[in-house]
N, C-alpha and C positions, 0 to 999 in steps of 0.2 A: 306197552299202553297206558295212560293213566287213567286206570280207575275212579281217582276222588282227585280232585283239585278244587285246596282251600283259601280265597285271599283278601285276604286284611280280616279275618272276623273277629269281628269283634261283639260281645254279648255284655248287656246291663238288666240288671234287676232292682226293680223300682219298689226298695220297703220301705215304708211310710216316709220320711224326708229325706230317705239316705237314700244314694245309687251305690248298687253294688257290682263294680266293673271284673265281671269273672274271666274274661278273656278281651285286650287289648291288642288287636290287629295282628291275628297268627296265620302263617302264610304254610301250608304243606301240601304236597301231593304223594301221592301212593298209588305204586303203578299196579295195575293186576298179576296175583298169586305172591303178592308177596306178603312175609309175618314181620308185623311192624307192632315194636312196643312203646304206647305214651305212659314215661315216667313220672312220678311228680308226689312229693307228697302232699296229703290232704292242704286243702285251701291252694292246691299251683291251676287249678283249672279242668284239669284232665278228667274229673267228669262232667262237667260242663263240654266239653268239646268235643266225647263222646255222645251226649242226646244230641247234639248236629248232626253229627257223622252220622248216626244213629235215624235222623230224620223225629227224634221223639221231640224236638225242640225247634228254634228257628234262628240264625242271628239278627240281632238287633245292625246291625251293618255289616257287610262286606258279601262274600257272593262263596257259594257252596255248588260245585259240579259233579254230578254223580254220572256216569258215563254218558256222559253228554249232555248232562239235563240239570239247567238249573235249578236245586232246588230249595234252594235260601228263601225265596217269596213265595211258593207254594201254599195251599190252604191245603188245610188239614186233611180231607176227603183224598187228597190226589197224594199227600203224603202219606196217607195209612196204604193205601198201595201200593208205593213203591216199597215199605217197610215190608208187605204180607211177600210180597213179591222178589225183592233183591237183598235183604238183608235178616239173619239169623241172630239171637240172644243170645248169651249166657250169662248167667247173674251171678252175685257172688252167693247168694243164699237158697241156690236152687229154682224156687219158687213151684214146687212142683202140687198137688192138688193130695192132701193125704188119704184122702178115700175112695183114688180110682187109681188101679194098674200103672205101671210104668210104660207098657199099650199104649193105655187111652191117656194117658199124659204126651204121651209125644202124638196122636193122633190129634191132639186140639189145635194148634192149628192150621189143621185141614180140616176140620169141623166147620170152623168159623169161613174157609174157603168155599162150603157149600160142596165137596168133593163127597160122593156116594162112599155108604159107611166101608163098601167091602174093596175100594178103591184103599180107602186110610186104612184097613187093617195092615193089605198087602205094603202100603209105603210106610207107614211106622217102624213093622220088623225091620224091613230092611234098614232103615236108619237105626237102631238096635244093633242089626249084624253088624251095621260100619263099626259099632263099640263094644264090638263083643258082650252084649250082653241079653244076644235077644234070649236064653234061656235062665232069662230072669222078668221075659216080660209081663208073668202074671203074677209076679211080686205087688205089694203096696211100697210107698217112701221109706214107713217103717220099718219093715222089713231088710232095708237094701244098707250100706253102708254109705260116709258121706261120700265115697268115691265112685261107687256107684250110683246114687244119686245125681251127682256132677255130669257123669256118665247119661244117665238118661237124657238131664238137660240139654246137651251136645244134644243127641240125639231127637232132640223138638226142635233143637234151632237146625238142623239139616232137612230134615222133613222136607223142607220146600223146597228142597235145591237152591236154595242163596246163592250170591255170587262172592258174599263179602258175610266172617262170622265176627260179630262184636261181643268179646269178653272183658265184661265189667270185673276185675278182680276174683276168678274163679278160682281160684286156688285158694282164696282167702280165710276158709273156714273148714278147710284138710289138714293133714299131717305132712309131714314129710314126703312118706310111703305115696299117700293118694294125690300128694301135687305134681309126683314126677311123673303121675300116671296120666292124668288130665291133658298136663302139657307134651307127653309125648305123643296122647292122640288127637291134640291140634296140629303138634308138626307132622303127624300122618296126614290127616286131612291137608293142611297144604302141600304137601308132596303132591296131592292128587289136584292139585291146581284154585283150593279156595283161597280166596283171600281174609286172611287173620288179621284183626287188629286187636289188640292185648293192653288192657288196661291196670298197670300196677306200679307200686310203690316196694316191687322186691327183685333187686339188684338179680338173685339168683334164676328167680324169675323169666326176668327182662333177655335172659341171654342165650333163651328157648328160639328169640327172635332172631331175622336176620337184621334187625335194624331199629335204633329207639330212641325214640324224641320226647326229649324232655323240655319243661317249663323255660328250662337258661337259654334253650334257642329260639325261644318265642322272643320278640320285641319288647316287650314290657312285661313287668309281674302284676295280677290281680288286684286290685286297691278298689280298696269302699273312700267316697265321698259325701260329702251333708250335699243339698240342692244348693248351696250359695256355694259349695266350691272350697270349703275345710277339709285337708286330709284328714283323715285319720288311722286307726289300727291297720296297716298292711297285713297282718298276724288272722283279724278275723274277714278280708274282705275279697280273698280269693272261695271263698269256699260255691262248689257251681251249688243254684238253687233247684231239684231234681225239676221237670216236667212234673205238672200233674198227674197220677196214674201215670204212667212210664209205663212200669214194669208190663200192669195189663196191657199196654196200647202195642207194647213190644211181642206179647205174643199173639198177638191181632183181636183181642180180646175190648174192642176199641166201646165195645157198648155190655160188654158182661157182668159186670158188677164185683165186689169186692173179693168173690169167695171164691177167684183164680188166684188168688196170691197167694193161696199154702204152701207153707216150703217145708221143707223137713227137719229131722233131727239133726242134728251136728253128732256124725262120728267119726271115728278114724277110718281108711279110707281103707 
């Protein structure tokens, strides 16, 4: 069954006199239960695609259907509902709150859902158990290795029981051993039925996925043009411009402010 269907996605950012075409006519289908890697160098448009798939941004043109719902024209409130109910996010920089415990970090999305505190704790502990960190529930991020911090971030993504986990360069700040542990965790979650969409530029990491999508399979590479239409350097044109407060939105903290963006230190896993 098709979980995600994208048809002719276009994303154009208007920066002063310049139009930045981050995506030009991208079409893809991802089925329920797949593990898909989106590969490409910096500037290829993969982060822009991830923002759209995660309902953090909307396309300029084209359609994006998620579980049968066309989300490409929905308003922010409805997109927030979909993010909070269907999608879990894992970022390269962990985005843990430094002054709170692992358990409290995992509880955060449940807090914004208004779930009672005792239920939050039970669900968060269950999520930490799934990533093998129940015994670290009272540790703060600074007391955890980089690999452990990323597993806390995965538990936070799991706690709302999402259909999809979107992982944006989840091993980018980790050493090789911690990277293997994180990818084995994601592989196990996929075996349990969760659809995993992974953004990476590393072929070894993409090898954990069952299928890889690369910009070379897309009809056009990203480019930049002046409003008058003259071509500029394509090397600068494919950078995805992040949705404002995108990572805060992804954690369910749409009105929460900057203090939710705390991240842990980079350490060996």
